[in-house]
C-alpha positions in Angstrom: 47.4 -59.5 24.3 47.0 -58.0 27.6 45.3 -60.1 30.1 41.4 -60.7 30.3 39.2 -58.2 32.1 36.6 -60.1 33.6 33.7 -58.1 35.4 31.1 -59.9 37.5 27.7 -58.5 38.0 24.8 -59.7 40.1 22.5 -60.2 37.6 21.8 -60.4 33.8 20.2 -57.3 34.1 23.3 -55.8 35.7 25.0 -57.6 32.6 23.0 -55.7 30.0 23.5 -52.4 31.3 27.3 -52.7 31.5 27.5 -54.3 28.0 25.5 -51.3 26.6 27.8 -48.3 28.1 31.0 -50.8 26.7 29.8 -50.9 23.4 28.5 -47.5 23.8 31.6 -46.1 24.0 33.6 -48.3 21.3 31.0 -47.0 18.6 32.3 -44.0 19.4 36.2 -44.2 19.7 36.1 -46.1 16.4 33.8 -44.4 14.7 36.0 -41.2 15.4 39.2 -43.1 14.5 37.9 -44.6 11.2 34.5 -43.6 10.1 33.1 -47.1 10.9 32.1 -49.7 13.6 32.4 -53.5 12.5 30.6 -55.4 14.9 30.1 -59.2 15.1 27.4 -60.8 16.3 26.9 -64.2 18.0 23.4 -66.2 18.4 22.0 -67.6 21.5 21.5 -65.4 24.5 23.3 -62.3 23.4 20.9 -60.6 21.6 18.4 -60.6 24.1 21.5 -59.1 26.2 21.8 -56.2 23.6 18.6 -54.8 24.6 19.7 -51.9 26.5 21.0 -50.4 23.3 17.5 -50.4 21.7 16.4 -48.0 24.2 17.5 -44.3 25.3 19.8 -42.9 25.7 21.8 -45.5 23.7 18.9 -45.7 20.6 19.0 -42.1 19.8 23.0 -41.0 20.7 24.7 -44.0 18.7 25.6 -42.9 15.2 23.6 -46.6 13.8 24.5 -45.3 10.2 28.3 -46.4 10.6 27.6 -49.6 11.6 28.4 -52.7 9.6 26.9 -56.3 11.4 28.8 -59.6 10.7 27.6 -63.1 12.0 30.3 -64.9 14.0 28.3 -67.9 12.8 25.7 -69.2 11.0 22.9 -71.6 10.7 22.9 -72.9 6.9 18.5 -72.2 6.8 16.8 -69.8 5.4 16.8 -66.2 6.7 13.5 -66.1 7.7 13.8 -69.9 9.5 13.3 -69.9 13.2 16.7 -71.1 13.7 18.3 -68.5 12.0 20.8 -66.7 14.0 20.2 -63.5 11.2 16.5 -63.7 12.4 17.3 -63.8 15.8 19.0 -60.8 15.1 16.9 -59.1 13.3 13.9 -59.9 15.6 15.7 -59.1 18.7 17.9 -56.1 17.8 18.6 -55.0 14.6 14.8 -54.3 13.5 15.0 -51.9 16.6 17.5 -49.9 15.4 18.6 -48.1 12.2 21.5 -49.6 10.8 21.3 -49.5 6.9 20.6 -52.5 5.3 23.3 -52.5 3.0 25.7 -52.3 6.3 24.0 -55.7 7.5 26.0 -58.8 6.1 23.8 -62.0 6.6 24.9 -65.4 4.6 23.5 -66.1 1.4 21.0 -68.3 0.9 20.5 -71.4 -1.3 23.9 -72.7 -0.9 25.7 -76.0 0.8 27.3 -75.4 3.8 30.7 -75.2 2.2 29.5 -72.9 -0.6 28.1 -70.7 2.0 31.3 -70.2 4.1 33.5 -70.0 0.6 31.2 -67.3 -0.3 31.0 -65.2 3.2 34.9 -65.6 3.4 35.2 -63.9 0.0 32.8 -61.5 0.6 34.6 -60.8 3.8 37.9 -60.6 1.6 36.7 -58.2 -0.9 35.5 -55.7 2.0 39.2 -55.8 2.8 40.1 -55.3 -0.5 38.1 -51.9 -0.7 39.0 -51.2 2.6 35.5 -51.4 4.2 37.1 -53.6 6.8 40.3 -53.3 8.1 43.3 -56.0 7.8 45.2 -57.2 10.7 49.0 -56.5 10.6 49.6 -59.4 12.6 47.8 -62.4 11.1 46.8 -60.7 7.5 43.4 -61.8 8.3 40.2 -59.4 8.5 40.4 -56.8 12.1 36.9 -56.7 13.6 36.3 -53.8 15.8 34.4 -55.6 18.4 33.1 -59.5 18.4 30.3 -60.2 20.6 30.7 -63.4 21.7 28.6 -66.0 23.8 29.3 -69.4 25.0 27.7 -73.1 25.4 27.6 -75.0 28.2 30.6 -77.1 27.5 32.5 -74.1 26.3 32.1 -73.9 22.7 31.7 -70.3 21.1 30.8 -69.7 17.5 30.1 -73.1 15.8 33.6 -74.3 17.0 32.9 -77.4 19.0 35.1 -79.5 21.6 35.2 -82.4 19.6 35.5 -80.9 15.7 38.8 -80.5 14.1 37.4 -77.2 12.5 38.6 -75.7 16.1 42.3 -76.0 14.4 41.8 -74.7 10.9 44.4 -72.2 10.6 43.9 -70.9 6.9 40.7 -70.7 6.3 38.7 -67.4 7.3 35.3 -69.4 7.6 34.8 -72.8 7.6 31.9 -75.0 7.4 30.3 -78.1 9.6 28.0 -80.6 8.9 27.3 -82.5 12.1 26.3 -79.5 14.7 25.5 -81.7 17.9 22.9 -79.3 18.2 20.3 -78.8 15.6 20.4 -77.4 12.9 23.3 -79.4 11.8 24.8 -77.9 9.1 26.5 -74.4 10.1 29.1 -72.1 9.0 31.7 -70.3 11.4 34.7 -68.1 11.7 37.7 -69.4 12.9 39.9 -68.7 15.7 42.4 -67.0 13.4 39.4 -64.9 12.3 38.4 -64.5 15.7 41.6 -63.6 17.4 42.4 -60.9 15.0 39.6 -58.5 16.6 40.6 -55.5 18.1 37.9 -56.0 21.0 36.0 -59.5 22.3 33.3 -59.1 24.6 32.6 -62.7 26.1 29.1 -62.3 27.4 28.2 -65.5 29.2 25.4 -65.7 31.9 23.2 -68.6 33.2 24.0 -71.2 35.9 24.2 -73.4 33.0 27.7 -72.1 31.8 29.4 -72.2 35.3 30.9 -75.4 35.1 32.5 -74.0 31.7 33.4 -70.7 33.2 35.0 -72.8 36.1 37.3 -74.6 33.8 37.8 -71.4 32.0 38.1 -68.9 34.6 39.4 -71.0 37.6 43.0 -71.4 39.3 43.2 -75.1 36.7 42.4 -73.0 33.7 46.1 -73.7 32.5 45.7 -77.5 33.0 44.9 -80.0 30.5 43.0 -79.8 27.4 41.6 -76.2 26.5 38.1 -75.5 26.2 37.3 -74.1 22.8 36.2 -71.0 24.4 40.4 -70.9 25.8 41.1 -70.2 22.8 39.7 -66.8 22.5 42.4 -64.3 22.2 42.1 -61.0 20.7 45.0 -58.7 19.6 43.7 -55.9 21.9 41.2 -56.7 24.7 39.0 -59.2 25.9 36.6 -58.6 28.7 34.3 -61.0 30.3 30.6 -60.2 31.4 29.6 -62.6 33.8 26.4 -62.9 35.6 26.5 -64.3 39.7 24.7 -67.9 38.1 27.8 -67.9 35.4 30.1 -67.6 38.3 28.7 -69.7 40.7 30.9 -72.5 40.5 34.6 -70.4 40.8 
């Protein structure tokens, strides 16, 4: 992987504008090369930061029919539950752009966390087998075109937390936890080998509550000590950070 690109902006609004331009160009690039654009969404504030894509000129110039949507992690709740990342993404983004419902891959409802993780992993493997998704020649895991990743105030990404052994998982594509420090406790999550098999990862990190973790991840002592989960993010091609002034206030 090349060195990460760190883009700093004065405001979250400027982050949203830059992120839309970045995604617009990647969408065109991958659709031209492969006939599709596979995108992995996170929850949290990221969905709101995608809002510029639902407006002109992007809303009517992106070939939404070629997008494939997946979820970096998910709370094991019904899809219409207020805690669902799918519902957050649907209400804030997916309902506002014409991506076919058949191209959106939420978790299956009414399963245990373990069953939901296994079912999602098997579905990804099926999509690799029928060539809907590419395979990383390096890892053998699915290779997504773009992962849009947020970060928690203590440096977690997806549902991979500092004090959970799931962050060290090497073989599974998708794993589960039953003791998330933030409710709801039951979740499924992509593992780092799957995350890092992606072509492109955008770390979209805004707000002063994440400034301390940004300082650890990107500051001059970033290589010291025990890394935060976010420091394990290392895609096969390009990592781009999108940061606002508040997120970089401790740098």
